[in-house]
A tleap script that builds the chain and sets N, CA, C and O, in Angstrom:
source leaprc.protein.ff14SB
mol = sequence {
  NALA LYS LEU SER ARG ASN HIE ASP LEU ALA
  LYS ALA ILE ASN TYR MET LEU ARG ARG TRP
  ASP ALA PHE THR ARG PHE LEU ILE ASP GLY
  ARG VAL CYS LEU THR ASN ASN ALA ALA GLU
  ARG ALA LEU ARG CYS VAL PRO LEU GLY ARG
  LYS ALA TRP LEU PHE CYS GLY SER ASP ARG
  GLY GLY GLN ARG ALA ALA ILE MET PHE SER
  LEU ILE GLN SER CYS ARG LEU ASN ASP VAL
  ASP PRO GLN ALA TRP LEU ALA ASP VAL LEU
  ALA ARG ILE ALA GLY CHIE
}
set mol.1.N position { 116.450 8.988 169.442 }
set mol.1.CA position { 116.468 10.295 170.071 }
set mol.1.C position { 117.695 11.064 169.606 }
set mol.1.O position { 118.738 10.479 169.312 }
set mol.2.N position { 117.558 12.351 169.545 }
set mol.2.CA position { 118.655 13.215 169.119 }
set mol.2.C position { 119.004 14.163 170.264 }
set mol.2.O position { 118.131 14.760 170.894 }
set mol.3.N position { 120.309 14.282 170.511 }
set mol.3.CA position { 120.779 15.152 171.588 }
set mol.3.C position { 121.100 16.541 171.060 }
set mol.3.O position { 121.545 16.706 169.924 }
set mol.4.N position { 120.869 17.513 171.891 }
set mol.4.CA position { 121.295 18.871 171.583 }
set mol.4.C position { 122.817 18.936 171.660 }
set mol.4.O position { 123.428 18.216 172.451 }
set mol.5.N position { 123.429 19.782 170.853 }
set mol.5.CA position { 124.893 19.949 170.901 }
set mol.5.C position { 125.362 20.429 172.265 }
set mol.5.O position { 126.507 20.194 172.652 }
set mol.6.N position { 124.488 21.092 172.984 }
set mol.6.CA position { 124.851 21.632 174.293 }
set mol.6.C position { 124.643 20.637 175.430 }
set mol.6.O position { 124.996 20.924 176.574 }
set mol.7.N position { 124.077 19.481 175.131 }
set mol.7.CA position { 123.854 18.462 176.156 }
set mol.7.C position { 125.207 17.929 176.627 }
set mol.7.O position { 126.125 17.760 175.824 }
set mol.8.N position { 125.327 17.665 177.926 }
set mol.8.CA position { 126.600 17.202 178.490 }
set mol.8.C position { 127.090 15.915 177.838 }
set mol.8.O position { 128.290 15.754 177.611 }
set mol.9.N position { 126.177 15.000 177.534 }
set mol.9.CA position { 126.568 13.741 176.896 }
set mol.9.C position { 127.112 13.994 175.490 }
set mol.9.O position { 128.096 13.373 175.086 }
set mol.10.N position { 126.482 14.895 174.747 }
set mol.10.CA position { 126.962 15.234 173.399 }
set mol.10.C position { 128.343 15.871 173.475 }
set mol.10.O position { 129.204 15.593 172.640 }
set mol.11.N position { 128.554 16.717 174.465 }
set mol.11.CA position { 129.873 17.343 174.641 }
set mol.11.C position { 130.933 16.287 174.937 }
set mol.11.O position { 132.041 16.347 174.406 }
set mol.12.N position { 130.588 15.317 175.789 }
set mol.12.CA position { 131.540 14.261 176.137 }
set mol.12.C position { 131.876 13.402 174.920 }
set mol.12.O position { 133.038 13.055 174.708 }
set mol.13.N position { 130.875 13.061 174.129 }
set mol.13.CA position { 131.106 12.251 172.927 }
set mol.13.C position { 131.951 13.016 171.926 }
set mol.13.O position { 132.874 12.450 171.341 }
set mol.14.N position { 131.659 14.277 171.720 }
set mol.14.CA position { 132.454 15.095 170.795 }
set mol.14.C position { 133.894 15.237 171.271 }
set mol.14.O position { 134.824 15.205 170.464 }
set mol.15.N position { 134.077 15.391 172.566 }
set mol.15.CA position { 135.427 15.468 173.143 }
set mol.15.C position { 136.204 14.201 172.809 }
set mol.15.O position { 137.354 14.264 172.375 }
set mol.16.N position { 135.566 13.049 173.014 }
set mol.16.CA position { 136.224 11.773 172.744 }
set mol.16.C position { 136.525 11.615 171.253 }
set mol.16.O position { 137.619 11.182 170.891 }
set mol.17.N position { 135.589 11.953 170.399 }
set mol.17.CA position { 135.792 11.789 168.958 }
set mol.17.C position { 136.910 12.687 168.437 }
set mol.17.O position { 137.664 12.283 167.552 }
set mol.18.N position { 137.027 13.892 168.972 }
set mol.18.CA position { 138.099 14.800 168.535 }
set mol.18.C position { 139.474 14.290 168.960 }
set mol.18.O position { 140.485 14.644 168.353 }
set mol.19.N position { 139.512 13.470 169.989 }
set mol.19.CA position { 140.783 12.959 170.510 }
set mol.19.C position { 140.912 11.445 170.322 }
set mol.19.O position { 141.630 10.782 171.070 }
set mol.20.N position { 140.219 10.907 169.329 }
set mol.20.CA position { 140.166 9.466 169.124 }
set mol.20.C position { 141.555 8.843 168.984 }
set mol.20.O position { 141.824 7.795 169.570 }
set mol.21.N position { 142.439 9.482 168.211 }
set mol.21.CA position { 143.792 8.942 168.025 }
set mol.21.C position { 144.521 8.798 169.357 }
set mol.21.O position { 145.189 7.792 169.598 }
set mol.22.N position { 144.395 9.795 170.214 }
set mol.22.CA position { 145.055 9.735 171.522 }
set mol.22.C position { 144.424 8.655 172.405 }
set mol.22.O position { 145.127 7.951 173.130 }
set mol.23.N position { 143.099 8.528 172.340 }
set mol.23.CA position { 142.415 7.530 173.166 }
set mol.23.C position { 142.748 6.099 172.751 }
set mol.23.O position { 142.704 5.192 173.581 }
set mol.24.N position { 143.079 5.888 171.488 }
set mol.24.CA position { 143.340 4.530 171.005 }
set mol.24.C position { 144.827 4.254 170.789 }
set mol.24.O position { 145.183 3.205 170.252 }
set mol.25.N position { 145.685 5.158 171.189 }
set mol.25.CA position { 147.131 5.005 170.983 }
set mol.25.C position { 147.667 3.709 171.592 }
set mol.25.O position { 148.557 3.082 171.018 }
set mol.26.N position { 147.139 3.303 172.739 }
set mol.26.CA position { 147.636 2.090 173.398 }
set mol.26.C position { 147.399 0.842 172.554 }
set mol.26.O position { 148.084 -0.162 172.748 }
set mol.27.N position { 146.453 0.879 171.629 }
set mol.27.CA position { 146.204 -0.267 170.755 }
set mol.27.C position { 147.300 -0.425 169.708 }
set mol.27.O position { 147.559 -1.531 169.234 }
set mol.28.N position { 147.942 0.682 169.348 }
set mol.28.CA position { 148.981 0.681 168.318 }
set mol.28.C position { 150.356 0.443 168.932 }
set mol.28.O position { 151.175 -0.287 168.373 }
set mol.29.N position { 150.602 1.058 170.078 }
set mol.29.CA position { 151.915 0.992 170.720 }
set mol.29.C position { 151.775 0.332 172.091 }
set mol.29.O position { 151.234 0.931 173.021 }
set mol.30.N position { 152.256 -0.880 172.210 }
set mol.30.CA position { 152.123 -1.631 173.451 }
set mol.30.C position { 152.889 -1.049 174.623 }
set mol.30.O position { 152.679 -1.464 175.763 }
set mol.31.N position { 153.779 -0.089 174.364 }
set mol.31.CA position { 154.531 0.532 175.457 }
set mol.31.C position { 153.704 1.550 176.215 }
set mol.31.O position { 154.066 1.936 177.326 }
set mol.32.N position { 152.606 1.989 175.638 }
set mol.32.CA position { 151.763 3.008 176.262 }
set mol.32.C position { 150.923 2.357 177.363 }
set mol.32.O position { 150.230 1.369 177.126 }
set mol.33.N position { 150.995 2.917 178.550 }
set mol.33.CA position { 150.231 2.395 179.688 }
set mol.33.C position { 148.758 2.757 179.547 }
set mol.33.O position { 148.410 3.792 178.979 }
set mol.34.N position { 147.910 1.900 180.066 }
set mol.34.CA position { 146.472 2.165 180.029 }
set mol.34.C position { 146.049 3.164 181.097 }
set mol.34.O position { 144.972 3.753 181.002 }
set mol.35.N position { 146.877 3.359 182.102 }
set mol.35.CA position { 146.555 4.298 183.175 }
set mol.35.C position { 147.689 5.308 183.315 }
set mol.35.O position { 148.760 5.150 182.729 }
set mol.36.N position { 147.434 6.329 184.089 }
set mol.36.CA position { 148.478 7.313 184.368 }
set mol.36.C position { 149.021 7.133 185.787 }
set mol.36.O position { 149.520 8.083 186.390 }
set mol.37.N position { 148.921 5.921 186.311 }
set mol.37.CA position { 149.379 5.651 187.682 }
set mol.37.C position { 150.846 6.000 187.883 }
set mol.37.O position { 151.215 6.551 188.920 }
set mol.38.N position { 151.688 5.685 186.901 }
set mol.38.CA position { 153.123 5.986 187.041 }
set mol.38.C position { 153.338 7.492 187.165 }
set mol.38.O position { 154.150 7.942 187.974 }
set mol.39.N position { 152.608 8.271 186.362 }
set mol.39.CA position { 152.737 9.729 186.425 }
set mol.39.C position { 152.249 10.251 187.775 }
set mol.39.O position { 152.862 11.145 188.357 }
set mol.40.N position { 151.161 9.697 188.262 }
set mol.40.CA position { 150.646 10.135 189.557 }
set mol.40.C position { 151.611 9.791 190.689 }
set mol.40.O position { 151.797 10.589 191.607 }
set mol.41.N position { 152.224 8.611 190.630 }
set mol.41.CA position { 153.215 8.251 191.655 }
set mol.41.C position { 154.409 9.196 191.601 }
set mol.41.O position { 154.947 9.588 192.637 }
set mol.42.N position { 154.823 9.562 190.376 }
set mol.42.CA position { 155.970 10.461 190.227 }
set mol.42.C position { 155.661 11.845 190.789 }
set mol.42.O position { 156.562 12.542 191.253 }
set mol.43.N position { 154.400 12.241 190.748 }
set mol.43.CA position { 154.015 13.574 191.222 }
set mol.43.C position { 153.632 13.600 192.699 }
set mol.43.O position { 153.253 14.648 193.220 }
set mol.44.N position { 153.727 12.474 193.366 }
set mol.44.CA position { 153.341 12.398 194.771 }
set mol.44.C position { 154.134 13.364 195.647 }
set mol.44.O position { 153.622 13.857 196.652 }
set mol.45.N position { 155.370 13.633 195.269 }
set mol.45.CA position { 156.199 14.507 196.108 }
set mol.45.C position { 155.884 15.989 195.884 }
set mol.45.O position { 156.370 16.835 196.635 }
set mol.46.N position { 155.088 16.316 194.877 }
set mol.46.CA position { 154.766 17.724 194.615 }
set mol.46.C position { 154.078 18.376 195.810 }
set mol.46.O position { 154.494 19.462 196.213 }
set mol.47.N position { 153.039 17.766 196.400 }
set mol.47.CA position { 152.420 18.422 197.562 }
set mol.47.C position { 153.388 18.633 198.721 }
set mol.47.O position { 153.225 19.572 199.500 }
set mol.48.N position { 154.384 17.775 198.840 }
set mol.48.CA position { 155.338 17.916 199.940 }
set mol.48.C position { 156.186 19.177 199.806 }
set mol.48.O position { 156.621 19.740 200.811 }
set mol.49.N position { 156.422 19.624 198.581 }
set mol.49.CA position { 157.271 20.789 198.369 }
set mol.49.C position { 156.525 22.093 198.189 }
set mol.49.O position { 157.140 23.132 197.949 }
set mol.50.N position { 155.204 22.053 198.302 }
set mol.50.CA position { 154.409 23.251 198.014 }
set mol.50.C position { 154.855 24.483 198.793 }
set mol.50.O position { 154.957 25.570 198.224 }
set mol.51.N position { 155.120 24.327 200.077 }
set mol.51.CA position { 155.511 25.495 200.877 }
set mol.51.C position { 156.801 26.101 200.355 }
set mol.51.O position { 156.928 27.324 200.291 }
set mol.52.N position { 157.753 25.270 199.984 }
set mol.52.CA position { 159.023 25.776 199.465 }
set mol.52.C position { 158.831 26.398 198.088 }
set mol.52.O position { 159.500 27.373 197.744 }
set mol.53.N position { 157.917 25.837 197.301 }
set mol.53.CA position { 157.747 26.315 195.931 }
set mol.53.C position { 156.882 27.563 195.842 }
set mol.53.O position { 156.723 28.128 194.760 }
set mol.54.N position { 156.327 27.998 196.955 }
set mol.54.CA position { 155.556 29.239 196.936 }
set mol.54.C position { 156.452 30.420 196.589 }
set mol.54.O position { 155.973 31.472 196.166 }
set mol.55.N position { 157.746 30.238 196.770 }
set mol.55.CA position { 158.678 31.339 196.608 }
set mol.55.C position { 159.507 31.203 195.337 }
set mol.55.O position { 160.695 31.525 195.328 }
set mol.56.N position { 158.883 30.727 194.270 }
set mol.56.CA position { 159.570 30.618 192.971 }
set mol.56.C position { 159.856 32.001 192.399 }
set mol.56.O position { 160.684 32.145 191.499 }
set mol.57.N position { 159.178 33.010 192.916 }
set mol.57.CA position { 159.438 34.373 192.481 }
set mol.57.C position { 158.377 34.916 191.552 }
set mol.57.O position { 158.048 36.101 191.609 }
set mol.58.N position { 157.834 34.058 190.690 }
set mol.58.CA position { 156.826 34.505 189.730 }
set mol.58.C position { 156.171 33.280 189.107 }
set mol.58.O position { 156.585 32.145 189.345 }
set mol.59.N position { 155.141 33.533 188.305 }
set mol.59.CA position { 154.506 32.433 187.579 }
set mol.59.C position { 155.504 31.772 186.640 }
set mol.59.O position { 155.536 30.549 186.505 }
set mol.60.N position { 156.312 32.595 185.998 }
set mol.60.CA position { 157.310 32.051 185.069 }
set mol.60.C position { 158.342 31.191 185.811 }
set mol.60.O position { 158.774 30.156 185.304 }
set mol.61.N position { 158.727 31.625 186.999 }
set mol.61.CA position { 159.636 30.823 187.816 }
set mol.61.C position { 159.009 29.489 188.191 }
set mol.61.O position { 159.686 28.461 188.213 }
set mol.62.N position { 157.717 29.510 188.484 }
set mol.62.CA position { 156.999 28.273 188.786 }
set mol.62.C position { 156.940 27.350 187.584 }
set mol.62.O position { 157.071 26.134 187.719 }
set mol.63.N position { 156.740 27.937 186.393 }
set mol.63.CA position { 156.726 27.131 185.165 }
set mol.63.C position { 158.090 26.497 184.925 }
set mol.63.O position { 158.181 25.335 184.530 }
set mol.64.N position { 159.135 27.255 185.161 }
set mol.64.CA position { 160.488 26.710 184.978 }
set mol.64.C position { 160.757 25.582 185.969 }
set mol.64.O position { 161.361 24.568 185.616 }
set mol.65.N position { 160.310 25.761 187.200 }
set mol.65.CA position { 160.489 24.705 188.205 }
set mol.65.C position { 159.730 23.445 187.788 }
set mol.65.O position { 160.230 22.332 187.957 }
set mol.66.N position { 158.528 23.618 187.244 }
set mol.66.CA position { 157.738 22.472 186.787 }
set mol.66.C position { 158.426 21.758 185.631 }
set mol.66.O position { 158.408 20.528 185.564 }
set mol.67.N position { 159.029 22.512 184.727 }
set mol.67.CA position { 159.755 21.914 183.599 }
set mol.67.C position { 160.937 21.106 184.110 }
set mol.67.O position { 161.162 19.978 183.669 }
set mol.68.N position { 161.686 21.677 185.032 }
set mol.68.CA position { 162.840 20.962 185.583 }
set mol.68.C position { 162.395 19.698 186.319 }
set mol.68.O position { 163.031 18.650 186.199 }
set mol.69.N position { 161.315 19.797 187.073 }
set mol.69.CA position { 160.799 18.635 187.783 }
set mol.69.C position { 160.430 17.535 186.795 }
set mol.69.O position { 160.732 16.364 187.020 }
set mol.70.N position { 159.776 17.914 185.702 }
set mol.70.CA position { 159.388 16.949 184.670 }
set mol.70.C position { 160.606 16.285 184.039 }
set mol.70.O position { 160.614 15.072 183.827 }
set mol.71.N position { 161.631 17.075 183.739 }
set mol.71.CA position { 162.851 16.517 183.147 }
set mol.71.C position { 163.549 15.552 184.110 }
set mol.71.O position { 164.019 14.489 183.703 }
set mol.72.N position { 163.611 15.925 185.369 }
set mol.72.CA position { 164.258 15.070 186.370 }
set mol.72.C position { 163.497 13.755 186.525 }
set mol.72.O position { 164.105 12.687 186.597 }
set mol.73.N position { 162.169 13.835 186.577 }
set mol.73.CA position { 161.376 12.610 186.703 }
set mol.73.C position { 161.514 11.739 185.457 }
set mol.73.O position { 161.543 10.513 185.564 }
set mol.74.N position { 161.599 12.355 184.275 }
set mol.74.CA position { 161.798 11.584 183.037 }
set mol.74.C position { 163.130 10.852 183.081 }
set mol.74.O position { 163.222 9.698 182.663 }
set mol.75.N position { 164.162 11.520 183.586 }
set mol.75.CA position { 165.467 10.862 183.739 }
set mol.75.C position { 165.343 9.655 184.656 }
set mol.75.O position { 165.833 8.573 184.336 }
set mol.76.N position { 164.698 9.838 185.779 }
set mol.76.CA position { 164.569 8.743 186.747 }
set mol.76.C position { 163.804 7.561 186.158 }
set mol.76.O position { 164.167 6.406 186.377 }
set mol.77.N position { 162.739 7.860 185.406 }
set mol.77.CA position { 161.953 6.784 184.794 }
set mol.77.C position { 162.758 6.006 183.766 }
set mol.77.O position { 162.465 4.840 183.501 }
set mol.78.N position { 163.767 6.641 183.187 }
set mol.78.CA position { 164.591 5.996 182.161 }
set mol.78.C position { 165.957 5.570 182.687 }
set mol.78.O position { 166.877 5.318 181.910 }
set mol.79.N position { 166.084 5.490 184.009 }
set mol.79.CA position { 167.335 5.065 184.657 }
set mol.79.C position { 168.537 5.896 184.226 }
set mol.79.O position { 169.619 5.367 183.970 }
set mol.80.N position { 168.327 7.204 184.150 }
set mol.80.CA position { 169.397 8.146 183.799 }
set mol.80.C position { 169.654 9.018 185.021 }
set mol.80.O position { 168.713 9.484 185.663 }
set mol.81.N position { 170.916 9.237 185.341 }
set mol.81.CA position { 171.275 10.103 186.465 }
set mol.81.C position { 170.926 11.545 186.091 }
set mol.81.O position { 171.558 12.101 185.193 }
set mol.82.N position { 169.938 12.172 186.752 }
set mol.82.CA position { 169.511 13.518 186.373 }
set mol.82.C position { 170.627 14.557 186.436 }
set mol.82.O position { 170.715 15.425 185.567 }
set mol.83.N position { 171.479 14.474 187.455 }
set mol.83.CA position { 172.553 15.456 187.602 }
set mol.83.C position { 173.567 15.314 186.472 }
set mol.83.O position { 174.004 16.316 185.905 }
set mol.84.N position { 173.944 14.089 186.139 }
set mol.84.CA position { 174.890 13.865 185.042 }
set mol.84.C position { 174.276 14.286 183.710 }
set mol.84.O position { 174.953 14.874 182.867 }
set mol.85.N position { 172.993 13.983 183.525 }
set mol.85.CA position { 172.310 14.357 182.283 }
set mol.85.C position { 172.277 15.874 182.121 }
set mol.85.O position { 172.587 16.395 181.050 }
set mol.86.N position { 171.900 16.581 183.190 }
set mol.86.CA position { 171.822 18.036 183.119 }
set mol.86.C position { 173.193 18.645 182.870 }
set mol.86.O position { 173.313 19.585 182.084 }
set mol.87.N position { 174.225 18.131 183.521 }
set mol.87.CA position { 175.588 18.631 183.290 }
set mol.87.C position { 175.986 18.426 181.836 }
set mol.87.O position { 176.595 19.308 181.231 }
set mol.88.N position { 175.648 17.273 181.269 }
set mol.88.CA position { 175.960 16.986 179.871 }
set mol.88.C position { 175.219 17.938 178.936 }
set mol.88.O position { 175.808 18.473 177.997 }
set mol.89.N position { 173.930 18.148 179.192 }
set mol.89.CA position { 173.131 19.046 178.346 }
set mol.89.C position { 173.674 20.469 178.407 }
set mol.89.O position { 173.830 21.118 177.373 }
set mol.90.N position { 173.961 20.954 179.606 }
set mol.90.CA position { 174.471 22.320 179.741 }
set mol.90.C position { 175.830 22.478 179.065 }
set mol.90.O position { 176.106 23.518 178.466 }
set mol.91.N position { 176.675 21.460 179.155 }
set mol.91.CA position { 177.980 21.517 178.485 }
set mol.91.C position { 177.809 21.555 176.970 }
set mol.91.O position { 178.538 22.261 176.274 }
set mol.92.N position { 176.845 20.793 176.465 }
set mol.92.CA position { 176.621 20.762 175.008 }
set mol.92.C position { 176.055 22.076 174.479 }
set mol.92.O position { 176.474 22.554 173.424 }
set mol.93.N position { 175.103 22.663 175.210 }
set mol.93.CA position { 174.502 23.899 174.694 }
set mol.93.C position { 175.414 25.102 174.904 }
set mol.93.O position { 175.257 26.120 174.230 }
set mol.94.N position { 176.358 25.001 175.822 }
set mol.94.CA position { 177.290 26.112 176.042 }
set mol.94.C position { 178.159 26.338 174.813 }
set mol.94.O position { 178.609 27.455 174.561 }
set mol.95.N position { 178.393 25.275 174.049 }
set mol.95.CA position { 179.244 25.384 172.868 }
set mol.95.C position { 178.517 25.874 171.625 }
set mol.95.O position { 179.144 26.048 170.579 }
set mol.96.N position { 177.217 26.100 171.713 }
set mol.96.CA position { 176.462 26.528 170.523 }
set mol.96.C position { 176.250 28.002 170.489 }
set mol.96.O position { 175.634 28.515 169.555 }
savepdb mol mol.pdb
quit
């Protein structure tokens, strides 16, 4: 049987084939997790701050807050003090 390109199954297969390298990355690099559970756990506190984050000022302010949140969580996952890291980064870029 042949599927139409517009069939949902054909779309799903094409989606997977276009992203094959990303789907199989865990086979090449053993450090890559098979699930995104760690990312989901890290984002658990996002719903708790929603009321406070409604007042970011704009969409761009919200994007900046999301970037900072991502950087802070990356620091925590790598056992780096986020405040010390940010102070170091700001000191380094101030000289450029």
